[in-house]
C-alpha positions in Angstrom: -59.7 10.3 52.1 -57.3 13.1 52.1 -54.5 11.3 53.7 -50.8 11.6 52.9 -49.2 9.7 50.1 -46.8 7.0 51.3 -43.3 7.3 50.3 -41.9 4.4 48.3 -38.6 3.0 49.6 -35.4 4.4 48.2 -34.3 2.3 45.2 -30.7 2.4 46.2 -31.3 1.1 49.7 -32.8 -2.2 50.6 -33.5 -4.2 53.6 -31.7 -7.4 54.1 -33.2 -10.4 55.7 -31.7 -9.3 59.1 -33.6 -6.1 58.8 -30.6 -3.9 58.3 -30.6 -1.4 55.6 -27.7 -1.8 53.1 -26.9 0.4 50.1 -25.3 0.0 46.8 -22.2 1.9 48.0 -21.1 -1.1 50.0 -19.8 -2.7 46.8 -16.1 -2.1 46.5 -13.8 -2.0 43.4 -10.3 -3.0 43.5 -8.0 -0.3 42.1 -4.3 -0.1 41.2 -2.4 2.8 42.9 1.0 4.0 41.9 3.2 7.0 42.8 3.5 9.6 40.0 7.0 11.2 40.0 6.5 15.0 39.4 8.2 18.3 40.4 6.9 17.9 43.9 8.5 14.5 44.5 5.4 12.3 43.8 1.8 11.6 44.9 -0.2 8.5 44.7 -2.6 8.2 41.7 -5.4 5.8 40.9 -4.7 4.2 37.5 -7.9 4.4 35.6 -7.0 3.3 32.0 -4.0 2.9 29.6 -3.6 4.8 26.3 -0.6 4.2 23.9 2.3 3.8 26.3 0.8 5.9 29.0 -1.2 5.6 32.1 -4.4 7.6 32.6 -4.6 8.4 36.2 -6.5 10.5 38.9 -4.5 12.1 41.8 -5.2 11.4 45.5 -4.9 14.0 48.0 -5.8 14.8 51.7 -6.5 18.3 50.9 -10.1 19.6 50.6 -9.2 22.1 48.0 -6.6 22.8 45.3 -5.4 26.3 45.4 -7.9 29.0 46.7 -11.2 27.7 45.4 -11.0 24.5 43.4 -12.7 21.7 45.4 -11.4 18.2 45.3 -14.0 15.3 45.1 -14.3 13.7 48.6 -14.2 9.9 48.7 -16.3 7.8 51.0 -13.3 5.9 52.4 -9.5 6.2 51.5 -8.3 3.7 48.9 -5.0 3.4 50.7 -6.8 2.2 53.9 -4.7 4.6 56.0 -7.8 6.1 57.9 -7.3 9.7 56.6 -10.0 11.6 54.6 -9.0 11.2 51.0 -10.1 13.4 48.0 -9.4 13.0 44.3 -8.3 15.6 41.9 -10.9 16.7 39.3 -8.3 16.8 36.8 -6.9 13.6 35.3 -3.4 12.9 34.2 -1.9 11.2 31.1 1.7 10.4 31.6 4.3 7.8 30.5 4.2 4.5 32.4 7.9 4.9 33.3 7.0 8.0 35.5 4.9 5.8 37.9 6.6 3.6 40.5 5.6 1.9 43.9 2.6 -0.2 42.6 0.1 -1.3 45.1 -3.7 -2.1 45.3 -6.6 -0.5 47.2 -10.3 -0.5 47.2 -12.9 2.2 46.3 -16.6 2.3 46.4 -18.2 1.8 43.1 -19.7 5.3 43.2 -16.4 6.9 43.8 -14.7 4.8 41.1 -17.2 5.9 38.6 -16.3 9.6 39.4 -12.6 8.7 39.0 -13.3 7.0 35.8 -15.2 10.2 34.5 -12.4 12.3 35.4 -9.8 10.1 33.6 -12.0 9.9 30.5 -11.8 13.7 30.2 -8.1 13.6 30.4 -7.8 10.7 27.9 -10.1 12.6 25.4 -8.0 15.7 25.6 -4.9 13.6 25.0 -6.3 11.9 22.1 -7.5 15.0 20.6 -4.2 16.8 21.0 -2.3 13.8 19.3 -4.9 13.4 16.5 -4.0 16.8 15.1 -0.2 16.0 14.8 
């Protein structure tokens, strides 16, 4: 009569025919990675989009925070497949394509890629707004 309600299974997790639980995070998305030459010598960036003659990218790092208290977004797995814990910077970059070199490919989970895309869209919007006024 007054029993507990049964919990419905999580919609993002399903059981396969073998009985193991799989999640939607298992899906990977191939990404293009290039080094962005900057004043510090260069860091790997994930290319999210192109606008005009520029790449829209999000920087990769192994640091948990930028500066004193600005946390970076932790990734489920490193897109470089180097076994290190990786993070993406929360601020995207829009820079000329000639400033990027050393192209290679990597993989990200679909959830991580959506977050990187979100940060890239913010940078792209800022770039377009500033160039529209001129």
